[in-house]
VOGU-3710 file (C-alpha; in Angstrom, 3 decimals, decimal comma):
1> mtlwftgrhs> -0,111/-0,101/-0,015  2,864/2,403/0,816  4,270/2,161/-2,922  0,692/2,416/-4,109  0,178/5,429/-2,426  3,603/6,982/-3,101  2,677/6,472/-6,834  -0,436/8,431/-6,139  1,313/11,181/-4,363  3,866/11,549/-7,296
11> ftvkfskkyi> 1,014/11,801/-9,710  -0,576/14,488/-7,696  2,521/16,708/-7,409  3,346/16,158/-10,743  -0,262/17,358/-12,312  -0,935/19,672/-9,392  -3,851/17,614/-8,221  -5,468/18,321/-4,719  -6,161/15,272/-2,385  -7,631/14,989/0,964
21> lwngttlisg> -6,072/12,682/3,492  -8,389/10,840/5,866  -6,687/9,441/8,793  -7,515/7,384/11,752  -3,921/6,497/12,822  -2,492/7,930/16,261  0,936/8,528/17,711  0,592/5,468/19,736  -0,509/3,082/16,956  1,469/4,960/14,275
31> gnlsgvigkl> 4,566/2,726/14,112  7,580/4,248/12,709  7,881/8,037/13,325  11,030/8,548/11,866  13,911/7,206/9,499  12,572/6,651/5,758  9,264/5,734/6,846  8,659/8,616/8,918  10,115/11,221/6,135  7,686/9,486/3,597
41> krliikgank> 4,939/10,119/6,076  5,661/13,569/6,147  5,870/13,960/2,771  2,373/12,617/1,848  0,820/14,413/4,970  2,344/17,902/4,450  1,440/17,442/0,787  -2,402/17,158/1,474  -4,570/20,007/0,888  -7,218/19,119/3,710
51> yiaygtkake> -7,320/16,429/6,275  -10,157/14,337/7,988  -9,139/12,752/11,430  -11,269/10,353/13,189  -10,678/12,267/16,664  -8,467/14,638/18,520  -5,577/11,925/18,654  -5,702/11,435/15,034  -5,524/15,365/14,588  -2,353/15,354/16,849
61> yleyfgatpp> -0,611/12,655/14,889  -1,492/14,861/11,581  0,064/17,866/13,399  3,130/15,886/14,356  3,897/15,293/10,514  3,350/18,740/9,447  -0,160/19,273/8,893  -1,713/22,824/9,052  -4,138/22,810/12,186  -6,848/24,996/10,489
71> kihiglntvn> -6,937/22,536/7,656  -7,886/19,246/9,772  -11,300/18,431/10,510  -12,576/16,007/12,886  -15,091/13,805/11,550  -16,948/11,697/14,050  -17,139/7,864/13,523  -19,895/6,757/15,906  -22,652/4,210/16,171  -25,613/4,117/18,250
81> tnyfqksvsn> -24,530/2,516/21,562  -27,893/2,015/22,779  -29,015/-0,227/20,271  -25,862/-2,584/21,049  -26,323/-2,216/24,774  -29,867/-3,463/24,342  -28,989/-6,186/21,983  -26,285/-7,674/24,370  -28,411/-7,190/27,600  -31,155/-9,387/25,074
91> yrksqe> -28,437/-11,746/24,218  -27,329/-12,527/27,794  -30,943/-12,787/28,976  -31,619/-15,494/26,318  -28,355/-17,392/27,528  -29,733/-18,042/30,696
//
């Protein structure tokens, strides 16, 4: 995937195309933050025109790699927790 995205990034630079980067990675789960991989991440992240992050920790990850904070938008990725709470409760009652 890294090679695929690197090729895409080269295309966007060569033909002046804009792209939005959608990120859910955090500094804790992000793997390599330095070295060649870190530099590649920085290049790709800094090259994006806008960003969508799953939450504040994903936003911090983007900022760490050089994303401009006003261009980062936090998108909510939620579910109806009441539905799942009731479903689990009903399932547990059926197992008794």
